[in-house]
Each structure stands twice: as structure tokens, then as C-alpha cells.
Biopython code that builds the backbone (N, CA, C, O; Angstrom):
import numpy as np
from Bio.PDB.StructureBuilder import StructureBuilder

atoms = [
    (1, "UNK", "N", (-0.622, -5.106, -26.557)),
    (1, "UNK", "CA", (-0.024, -6.805, -25.596)),
    (1, "UNK", "C", (-0.019, -6.799, -24.763)),
    (1, "UNK", "O", (0.464, -5.822, -24.191)),
    (2, "UNK", "N", (-0.676, -8.137, -23.850)),
    (2, "UNK", "CA", (0.640, -7.551, -22.804)),
    (2, "UNK", "C", (0.891, -8.360, -21.918)),
    (2, "UNK", "O", (0.060, -9.182, -21.533)),
    (3, "UNK", "N", (2.565, -8.224, -21.253)),
    (3, "UNK", "CA", (3.798, -8.726, -21.365)),
    (3, "UNK", "C", (3.561, -9.521, -19.915)),
    (3, "UNK", "O", (2.473, -9.419, -19.347)),
    (4, "UNK", "N", (4.535, -10.238, -19.411)),
    (4, "UNK", "CA", (4.413, -11.165, -18.155)),
    (4, "UNK", "C", (6.664, -10.399, -18.362)),
    (4, "UNK", "O", (7.504, -10.590, -19.241)),
    (5, "UNK", "N", (6.702, -9.488, -16.851)),
    (5, "UNK", "CA", (8.127, -9.273, -16.979)),
    (5, "UNK", "C", (7.976, -9.977, -15.319)),
    (5, "UNK", "O", (7.116, -10.079, -14.444)),
    (6, "UNK", "N", (9.674, -10.432, -15.603)),
    (6, "UNK", "CA", (9.728, -11.233, -13.536)),
    (6, "UNK", "C", (11.044, -10.188, -13.244)),
    (6, "UNK", "O", (12.054, -10.362, -13.925)),
    (7, "UNK", "N", (11.030, -9.416, -12.520)),
    (7, "UNK", "CA", (12.449, -8.616, -12.100)),
    (7, "UNK", "C", (12.856, -8.713, -10.921)),
    (7, "UNK", "O", (12.105, -8.905, -9.965)),
    (8, "UNK", "N", (14.647, -8.537, -10.815)),
    (8, "UNK", "CA", (15.041, -8.668, -9.221)),
    (8, "UNK", "C", (15.982, -7.902, -9.999)),
    (8, "UNK", "O", (16.580, -7.882, -11.075)),
    (9, "UNK", "N", (15.751, -7.053, -8.516)),
    (9, "UNK", "CA", (16.949, -6.118, -8.405)),
    (9, "UNK", "C", (17.610, -5.711, -7.216)),
    (9, "UNK", "O", (16.866, -5.259, -6.346)),
    (10, "UNK", "N", (18.990, -5.766, -6.930)),
    (10, "UNK", "CA", (19.722, -5.505, -5.958)),
    (10, "UNK", "C", (20.893, -4.732, -5.809)),
    (10, "UNK", "O", (21.634, -4.533, -6.772)),
    (11, "UNK", "N", (21.089, -4.348, -4.860)),
    (11, "UNK", "CA", (22.152, -2.997, -4.309)),
    (11, "UNK", "C", (21.202, -2.680, -2.795)),
    (11, "UNK", "O", (20.439, -3.487, -2.263)),
    (12, "UNK", "N", (21.459, -1.521, -2.402)),
    (12, "UNK", "CA", (20.812, -1.014, -1.137)),
    (12, "UNK", "C", (19.216, -0.522, -1.905)),
    (12, "UNK", "O", (18.909, 0.423, -2.631)),
    (13, "UNK", "N", (18.499, -1.598, -1.368)),
    (13, "UNK", "CA", (16.691, -1.585, -1.999)),
    (13, "UNK", "C", (15.995, -2.404, -0.472)),
    (13, "UNK", "O", (14.987, -3.108, -0.525)),
    (14, "UNK", "N", (16.485, -2.230, 0.341)),
    (14, "UNK", "CA", (15.823, -2.713, 1.687)),
    (14, "UNK", "C", (15.301, -2.219, 2.568)),
    (14, "UNK", "O", (15.291, -3.296, 3.162)),
    (15, "UNK", "N", (14.782, -1.502, 3.323)),
    (15, "UNK", "CA", (14.780, -0.525, 4.237)),
    (15, "UNK", "C", (14.655, 0.759, 3.411)),
    (15, "UNK", "O", (14.841, 1.821, 4.006)),
    (16, "UNK", "N", (14.411, 0.776, 2.335)),
    (16, "UNK", "CA", (14.538, 2.215, 1.798)),
    (16, "UNK", "C", (12.945, 3.167, 0.683)),
    (16, "UNK", "O", (12.824, 4.096, -0.116)),
    (17, "UNK", "N", (11.866, 1.878, 1.542)),
    (17, "UNK", "CA", (10.495, 2.400, 1.006)),
    (17, "UNK", "C", (10.811, 1.613, -0.249)),
    (17, "UNK", "O", (9.769, 1.667, -0.903)),
    (18, "UNK", "N", (11.576, 1.012, -0.829)),
    (18, "UNK", "CA", (11.660, 0.535, -2.519)),
    (18, "UNK", "C", (9.782, -0.506, -2.118)),
    (18, "UNK", "O", (8.750, 0.131, -1.902)),
    (19, "UNK", "N", (9.807, -1.400, -2.119)),
    (19, "UNK", "CA", (8.536, -1.953, -2.222)),
    (19, "UNK", "C", (7.165, -1.555, -2.180)),
    (19, "UNK", "O", (6.198, -1.868, -2.875)),
    (20, "UNK", "N", (7.397, -0.305, -0.579)),
    (20, "UNK", "CA", (5.579, 0.898, -1.641)),
    (20, "UNK", "C", (5.796, 1.749, -2.438)),
    (20, "UNK", "O", (4.835, 2.271, -3.003)),
    (21, "UNK", "N", (7.371, 2.239, -2.795)),
    (21, "UNK", "CA", (7.095, 2.777, -3.645)),
    (21, "UNK", "C", (6.710, 2.450, -4.909)),
    (21, "UNK", "O", (5.779, 2.993, -5.503)),
    (22, "UNK", "N", (7.899, 0.942, -5.652)),
    (22, "UNK", "CA", (7.578, 0.765, -6.393)),
    (22, "UNK", "C", (5.958, -0.161, -6.686)),
    (22, "UNK", "O", (5.561, -0.422, -7.822)),
    (23, "UNK", "N", (5.524, -0.384, -5.948)),
    (23, "UNK", "CA", (3.757, -0.346, -5.984)),
    (23, "UNK", "C", (3.206, 0.974, -6.959)),
    (23, "UNK", "O", (2.840, 1.056, -8.131)),
    (24, "UNK", "N", (3.347, 1.917, -5.871)),
    (24, "UNK", "CA", (3.023, 3.411, -5.953)),
    (24, "UNK", "C", (2.882, 3.389, -7.249)),
    (24, "UNK", "O", (1.857, 3.582, -7.903)),
    (25, "UNK", "N", (4.687, 2.979, -7.852)),
    (25, "UNK", "CA", (4.737, 3.688, -9.406)),
    (25, "UNK", "C", (3.878, 2.610, -10.262)),
    (25, "UNK", "O", (3.171, 3.116, -11.133)),
    (26, "UNK", "N", (3.829, 0.970, -10.122)),
    (26, "UNK", "CA", (3.120, 0.480, -10.501)),
    (26, "UNK", "C", (1.675, 0.446, -10.846)),
    (26, "UNK", "O", (1.215, -0.201, -11.786)),
    (27, "UNK", "N", (0.709, 1.481, -9.696)),
    (27, "UNK", "CA", (-0.458, 1.112, -9.631)),
    (27, "UNK", "C", (-0.345, 2.495, -10.791)),
    (27, "UNK", "O", (-0.995, 2.526, -11.836)),
    (28, "UNK", "N", (0.502, 3.457, -10.400)),
    (28, "UNK", "CA", (0.571, 5.387, -11.123)),
    (28, "UNK", "C", (0.110, 4.422, -12.892)),
    (28, "UNK", "O", (-0.863, 4.807, -13.540)),
    (29, "UNK", "N", (0.767, 3.530, -13.260)),
    (29, "UNK", "CA", (1.346, 3.161, -14.433)),
    (29, "UNK", "C", (0.030, 2.137, -15.247)),
    (29, "UNK", "O", (-0.269, 1.968, -16.430)),
    (30, "UNK", "N", (-0.455, 1.665, -14.102)),
    (30, "UNK", "CA", (-1.739, 1.011, -14.044)),
    (30, "UNK", "C", (-1.121, -0.195, -14.561)),
    (30, "UNK", "O", (-1.318, -0.237, -15.775)),
    (31, "UNK", "N", (-0.450, -1.204, -14.147)),
    (31, "UNK", "CA", (0.027, -2.850, -14.119)),
    (31, "UNK", "C", (-0.398, -3.069, -12.883)),
    (31, "UNK", "O", (-0.528, -2.360, -11.886)),
    (32, "UNK", "N", (-0.660, -4.580, -13.223)),
    (32, "UNK", "CA", (-0.769, -5.157, -12.194)),
    (32, "UNK", "C", (0.774, -6.168, -11.580)),
    (32, "UNK", "O", (1.900, -6.078, -12.070)),
    (33, "UNK", "N", (0.317, -7.178, -10.279)),
    (33, "UNK", "CA", (1.840, -8.073, -10.004)),
    (33, "UNK", "C", (1.606, -8.236, -8.368)),
    (33, "UNK", "O", (0.627, -8.374, -7.635)),
    (34, "UNK", "N", (3.641, -8.106, -8.134)),
    (34, "UNK", "CA", (3.541, -7.665, -6.843)),
    (34, "UNK", "C", (5.175, -7.512, -6.393)),
    (34, "UNK", "O", (5.960, -8.026, -7.190)),
    (35, "UNK", "N", (5.582, -7.059, -5.566)),
    (35, "UNK", "CA", (6.704, -7.037, -5.667)),
    (35, "UNK", "C", (6.981, -7.703, -3.688)),
    (35, "UNK", "O", (6.197, -7.793, -2.743)),
    (36, "UNK", "N", (8.215, -7.972, -3.817)),
    (36, "UNK", "CA", (8.451, -9.147, -2.267)),
    (36, "UNK", "C", (9.683, -8.463, -2.105)),
    (36, "UNK", "O", (10.161, -7.800, -3.025)),
    (37, "UNK", "N", (10.408, -8.614, -0.635)),
    (37, "UNK", "CA", (11.826, -8.312, -1.297)),
    (37, "UNK", "C", (12.779, -10.103, -0.669)),
    (37, "UNK", "O", (12.287, -10.703, 0.286)),
    (38, "UNK", "N", (13.620, -10.470, -1.130)),
    (38, "UNK", "CA", (14.426, -10.858, -1.188)),
    (38, "UNK", "C", (15.675, -11.827, 0.228)),
    (38, "UNK", "O", (16.474, -11.088, 0.804)),
    (39, "UNK", "N", (15.684, -13.014, 0.524)),
    (39, "UNK", "CA", (16.601, -13.093, 1.414)),
    (39, "UNK", "C", (17.611, -12.816, 0.973)),
    (39, "UNK", "O", (18.273, -13.555, 1.702)),
    (40, "UNK", "N", (18.371, -12.322, 0.325)),
    (40, "UNK", "CA", (19.225, -12.266, 0.207)),
    (40, "UNK", "C", (19.817, -10.605, 0.138)),
    (40, "UNK", "O", (20.989, -10.254, 0.003)),
    (41, "UNK", "N", (18.896, -9.953, 0.243)),
    (41, "UNK", "CA", (18.827, -8.115, 0.268)),
    (41, "UNK", "C", (18.216, -8.061, -0.926)),
    (41, "UNK", "O", (17.647, -6.976, -0.805)),
    (42, "UNK", "N", (17.919, -8.465, -2.018)),
    (42, "UNK", "CA", (17.344, -7.805, -3.180)),
    (42, "UNK", "C", (15.778, -7.567, -2.929)),
    (42, "UNK", "O", (15.134, -7.707, -1.889)),
    (43, "UNK", "N", (15.426, -7.220, -4.025)),
    (43, "UNK", "CA", (13.762, -7.504, -4.287)),
    (43, "UNK", "C", (12.990, -7.590, -5.704)),
    (43, "UNK", "O", (13.292, -6.883, -6.665)),
    (44, "UNK", "N", (12.257, -8.270, -5.707)),
    (44, "UNK", "CA", (11.707, -8.983, -6.443)),
    (44, "UNK", "C", (10.554, -8.781, -6.784)),
    (44, "UNK", "O", (9.643, -8.940, -5.971)),
    (45, "UNK", "N", (10.246, -8.258, -8.460)),
    (45, "UNK", "CA", (8.563, -7.860, -8.417)),
    (45, "UNK", "C", (8.492, -8.929, -9.496)),
    (45, "UNK", "O", (9.532, -9.515, -9.795)),
    (46, "UNK", "N", (7.441, -9.206, -10.058)),
    (46, "UNK", "CA", (6.276, -9.183, -11.137)),
    (46, "UNK", "C", (5.887, -8.504, -12.039)),
    (46, "UNK", "O", (5.755, -7.517, -11.315)),
    (47, "UNK", "N", (5.512, -8.068, -13.206)),
    (47, "UNK", "CA", (4.375, -7.713, -14.014)),
    (47, "UNK", "C", (4.236, -7.612, -14.476)),
    (47, "UNK", "O", (5.275, -7.759, -15.120)),
    (48, "UNK", "N", (3.119, -7.209, -15.451)),
    (48, "UNK", "CA", (2.055, -7.537, -16.203)),
    (48, "UNK", "C", (1.257, -6.127, -17.088)),
    (48, "UNK", "O", (0.230, -5.610, -16.648)),
    (49, "UNK", "N", (1.764, -5.778, -18.037)),
    (49, "UNK", "CA", (0.651, -4.537, -19.305)),
    (49, "UNK", "C", (1.522, -5.084, -19.966)),
    (49, "UNK", "O", (2.258, -6.061, -20.101)),
    (50, "UNK", "N", (0.918, -3.310, -20.653)),
    (50, "UNK", "CA", (1.732, -3.579, -22.140)),
    (50, "UNK", "C", (2.752, -3.235, -22.134)),
    (50, "UNK", "O", (3.060, -2.312, -21.381)),
    (51, "UNK", "N", (3.799, -3.899, -23.062)),
    (51, "UNK", "CA", (4.979, -3.705, -23.361)),
    (51, "UNK", "C", (5.846, -2.319, -22.410)),
    (51, "UNK", "O", (6.428, -2.169, -21.336)),
    (52, "UNK", "N", (5.454, -1.498, -23.653)),
    (52, "UNK", "CA", (6.108, 0.031, -23.480)),
    (52, "UNK", "C", (5.860, 0.386, -21.792)),
    (52, "UNK", "O", (6.707, 0.774, -20.988)),
    (53, "UNK", "N", (4.584, 0.144, -21.588)),
    (53, "UNK", "CA", (4.746, 0.637, -20.138)),
    (53, "UNK", "C", (5.612, -0.162, -19.139)),
    (53, "UNK", "O", (6.500, 0.405, -18.502)),
    (54, "UNK", "N", (5.359, -1.448, -19.005)),
    (54, "UNK", "CA", (6.792, -2.294, -18.318)),
    (54, "UNK", "C", (7.520, -1.398, -18.633)),
    (54, "UNK", "O", (7.519, -0.345, -17.995)),
    (55, "UNK", "N", (8.394, -1.619, -19.794)),
    (55, "UNK", "CA", (9.979, -0.688, -20.156)),
    (55, "UNK", "C", (10.034, 0.184, -18.472)),
    (55, "UNK", "O", (10.675, -0.023, -17.442)),
    (56, "UNK", "N", (8.593, 1.612, -19.057)),
    (56, "UNK", "CA", (8.898, 2.796, -17.945)),
    (56, "UNK", "C", (8.549, 1.955, -16.530)),
    (56, "UNK", "O", (8.729, 2.652, -15.531)),
    (57, "UNK", "N", (8.287, 1.188, -16.377)),
    (57, "UNK", "CA", (8.574, 0.858, -15.228)),
    (57, "UNK", "C", (9.812, 0.063, -14.560)),
    (57, "UNK", "O", (9.904, -0.132, -13.348)),
    (58, "UNK", "N", (10.676, -0.336, -15.446)),
    (58, "UNK", "CA", (12.001, -1.294, -15.290)),
    (58, "UNK", "C", (13.054, 0.433, -15.302)),
    (58, "UNK", "O", (14.240, 0.706, -15.119)),
    (59, "UNK", "N", (12.002, 1.104, -15.572)),
    (59, "UNK", "CA", (13.278, 2.616, -15.966)),
    (59, "UNK", "C", (13.246, 3.391, -14.044)),
    (59, "UNK", "O", (14.095, 3.935, -13.338)),
    (60, "UNK", "N", (11.706, 3.002, -13.859)),
    (60, "UNK", "CA", (11.622, 3.574, -12.359)),
    (60, "UNK", "C", (12.523, 2.392, -11.266)),
    (60, "UNK", "O", (13.076, 2.774, -10.235)),
    (61, "UNK", "N", (12.529, 0.600, -11.842)),
    (61, "UNK", "CA", (12.847, 0.306, -10.932)),
    (61, "UNK", "C", (14.925, 0.870, -10.834)),
    (61, "UNK", "O", (15.605, 0.685, -9.824)),
    (62, "UNK", "N", (15.356, 1.392, -11.888)),
    (62, "UNK", "CA", (16.521, 1.285, -12.074)),
    (62, "UNK", "C", (16.314, 2.521, -11.322)),
    (62, "UNK", "O", (16.125, 1.949, -10.248)),
    (63, "UNK", "N", (16.197, 3.769, -11.024)),
    (63, "UNK", "CA", (16.508, 4.696, -9.838)),
    (63, "UNK", "C", (15.877, 4.154, -8.598)),
    (63, "UNK", "O", (16.509, 4.278, -7.549)),
    (64, "UNK", "N", (14.117, 3.272, -8.576)),
    (64, "UNK", "CA", (14.241, 3.629, -7.227)),
    (64, "UNK", "C", (13.728, 5.142, -6.953)),
    (64, "UNK", "O", (13.681, 6.197, -7.585)),
    (65, "UNK", "N", (13.278, 4.548, -5.335)),
    (65, "UNK", "CA", (13.079, 5.553, -4.707)),
    (65, "UNK", "C", (14.728, 6.345, -4.238)),
    (65, "UNK", "O", (15.893, 6.018, -4.467)),
    (66, "UNK", "N", (14.084, 7.528, -3.479)),
    (66, "UNK", "CA", (15.076, 8.427, -2.874)),
    (66, "UNK", "C", (16.840, 7.991, -2.355)),
    (66, "UNK", "O", (18.052, 8.177, -2.463)),
    (67, "UNK", "N", (15.588, 7.208, -1.676)),
    (67, "UNK", "CA", (17.103, 6.300, -0.138)),
    (67, "UNK", "C", (17.875, 4.904, -0.494)),
    (67, "UNK", "O", (18.741, 4.329, 0.165)),
    (68, "UNK", "N", (17.028, 4.382, -2.298)),
    (68, "UNK", "CA", (17.852, 3.129, -2.613)),
    (68, "UNK", "C", (19.189, 3.704, -3.841)),
    (68, "UNK", "O", (19.436, 4.616, -4.631)),
    (69, "UNK", "N", (19.832, 2.240, -3.217)),
    (69, "UNK", "CA", (20.838, 2.878, -4.336)),
    (69, "UNK", "C", (21.106, 1.368, -4.534)),
    (69, "UNK", "O", (21.687, 0.528, -3.847)),
    (70, "UNK", "N", (20.378, 1.328, -5.899)),
    (70, "UNK", "CA", (20.419, 0.015, -7.158)),
    (70, "UNK", "C", (21.226, -0.090, -8.049)),
    (70, "UNK", "O", (21.198, 0.657, -9.026)),
    (71, "UNK", "N", (22.562, -1.525, -7.813)),
    (71, "UNK", "CA", (23.070, -2.143, -8.758)),
    (71, "UNK", "C", (23.286, -2.543, -9.387)),
    (71, "UNK", "O", (24.418, -2.515, -9.869)),
    (72, "UNK", "N", (21.498, -3.759, -10.179)),
    (72, "UNK", "CA", (21.857, -4.076, -11.227)),
    (72, "UNK", "C", (20.248, -4.226, -10.990)),
    (72, "UNK", "O", (19.765, -4.311, -9.861)),
    (73, "UNK", "N", (19.757, -4.240, -11.756)),
    (73, "UNK", "CA", (18.264, -5.081, -12.360)),
    (73, "UNK", "C", (18.665, -6.012, -13.434)),
    (73, "UNK", "O", (19.566, -6.054, -14.271)),
    (74, "UNK", "N", (17.416, -6.915, -13.013)),
    (74, "UNK", "CA", (17.958, -8.501, -14.312)),
    (74, "UNK", "C", (15.757, -7.765, -14.152)),
    (74, "UNK", "O", (14.990, -7.170, -13.394)),
    (75, "UNK", "N", (15.865, -8.732, -16.086)),
    (75, "UNK", "CA", (14.528, -8.138, -16.539)),
    (75, "UNK", "C", (14.678, -9.618, -17.606)),
    (75, "UNK", "O", (15.430, -9.826, -18.558)),
    (76, "UNK", "N", (13.297, -10.744, -16.774)),
    (76, "UNK", "CA", (13.120, -11.649, -17.563)),
    (76, "UNK", "C", (11.671, -11.571, -18.285)),
    (76, "UNK", "O", (10.898, -10.846, -17.659)),
    (77, "UNK", "N", (11.193, -12.075, -19.307)),
    (77, "UNK", "CA", (9.892, -11.822, -20.107)),
    (77, "UNK", "C", (9.416, -13.526, -19.067)),
    (77, "UNK", "O", (10.298, -14.309, -18.713)),
    (78, "UNK", "N", (8.135, -13.724, -18.810)),
    (78, "UNK", "CA", (7.633, -14.598, -18.390)),
    (78, "UNK", "C", (6.302, -15.331, -18.399)),
    (78, "UNK", "O", (6.422, -15.724, -19.559)),
    (79, "UNK", "N", (5.817, -15.534, -18.244)),
    (79, "UNK", "CA", (4.293, -15.780, -18.378)),
    (79, "UNK", "C", (3.097, -15.235, -17.813)),
    (79, "UNK", "O", (2.902, -14.838, -16.664)),
    (80, "UNK", "N", (2.251, -15.279, -18.892)),
    (80, "UNK", "CA", (0.814, -14.158, -17.698)),
    (80, "UNK", "C", (0.196, -14.697, -17.101)),
    (80, "UNK", "O", (-0.621, -15.423, -17.667)),
    (81, "UNK", "N", (0.224, -14.657, -15.627)),
    (81, "UNK", "CA", (-0.376, -14.500, -14.664)),
    (81, "UNK", "C", (-1.767, -13.938, -13.850)),
    (81, "UNK", "O", (-2.197, -13.673, -12.727)),
    (82, "UNK", "N", (-2.166, -13.968, -15.428)),
    (82, "UNK", "CA", (-3.316, -12.369, -14.595)),
    (82, "UNK", "C", (-3.767, -12.096, -13.334)),
    (82, "UNK", "O", (-4.923, -12.423, -13.065)),
    (83, "UNK", "N", (-2.716, -11.270, -12.049)),
    (83, "UNK", "CA", (-2.704, -10.514, -11.641)),
    (83, "UNK", "C", (-4.103, -9.773, -11.567)),
    (83, "UNK", "O", (-4.823, -9.634, -12.555)),
    (84, "UNK", "N", (-4.433, -9.289, -10.237)),
    (84, "UNK", "CA", (-5.628, -8.413, -10.657)),
    (84, "UNK", "C", (-4.834, -7.544, -8.850)),
    (84, "UNK", "O", (-4.543, -7.807, -7.683)),
    (85, "UNK", "N", (-4.858, -6.348, -9.966)),
    (85, "UNK", "CA", (-3.882, -5.146, -8.957)),
    (85, "UNK", "C", (-2.258, -5.204, -8.599)),
    (85, "UNK", "O", (-1.639, -5.374, -9.650)),
    (86, "UNK", "N", (-1.704, -5.151, -7.882)),
    (86, "UNK", "CA", (-0.288, -4.627, -7.428)),
    (86, "UNK", "C", (-0.040, -4.715, -6.191)),
    (86, "UNK", "O", (-0.233, -3.735, -5.471)),
    (87, "UNK", "N", (0.375, -5.747, -5.749)),
    (87, "UNK", "CA", (0.939, -6.107, -4.043)),
    (87, "UNK", "C", (1.659, -6.233, -3.713)),
    (87, "UNK", "O", (2.581, -6.845, -4.252)),
    (88, "UNK", "N", (1.676, -5.628, -2.414)),
    (88, "UNK", "CA", (3.723, -5.988, -1.587)),
    (88, "UNK", "C", (3.264, -7.731, -1.276)),
    (88, "UNK", "O", (2.096, -7.979, -0.976)),
    (89, "UNK", "N", (4.196, -8.741, -1.373)),
    (89, "UNK", "CA", (4.262, -9.449, -0.297)),
    (89, "UNK", "C", (5.484, -9.517, 0.595)),
    (89, "UNK", "O", (6.403, -8.699, 0.598)),
    (90, "UNK", "N", (5.374, -10.619, 1.366)),
    (90, "UNK", "CA", (6.046, -10.600, 1.915)),
    (90, "UNK", "C", (7.342, -11.807, 1.774)),
    (90, "UNK", "O", (8.296, -11.782, 2.551)),
]
sb = StructureBuilder()
sb.init_structure("model")
sb.init_model(0)
sb.init_chain("A")
sb.init_seg("    ")
for serial, (resi, resn, name, xyz) in enumerate(atoms, 1):
    if name == "N":
        sb.init_residue(resn, " ", resi, " ")
    sb.init_atom(name, np.array(xyz, "f"), 0.0, 1.0, " ", f" {name:<3s}", serial, name[0])
structure = sb.get_structure()
């Protein structure tokens, strides 16, 4: 069953290749959606796919890429949007 997660990540997550790494992780897992920077220094992602796979992506988000220092990850279930692919948005 497909699910949609809204994910907000806070910490040292901008300027550390977080978005590109998140895109790679999502594509590797077969998820669709997008990731973008937030004005407050955080990162926001929406991802769709099977719930177990989304949980794997959330685990990745809690770690992030090597240079990131994730302080907090908030996840809310949302409404399916039918994304195609996983993109980086500005």
C-alpha cells in the first residue's frame, strides 16, 4: 500500500550535500517525491512509496550524508500526490 510522508529535517543540513544525497537515497529505494531547502536552514522532503520503504528513507534522513549533523526529523503522513521520480526543488 502506497503512503505519502512529509519529512522535515533540522540541524546542519544545508551546504553538506543533503538534498543530492537524499535524492540518491530515495531513487535507490524506488521512492518518488522531492526535497528542498527551507528558509530556516532545514530541509523538507515529501516521499511516496510502500510504508516499509518510506521508513527506511526516514532512517536515512536521521543520519543524512557524512557532513550533516541531524538534530531532529519530523514525519507526518500526507495525501498521495502521484509524484513521478524524485527531484531536488529550489
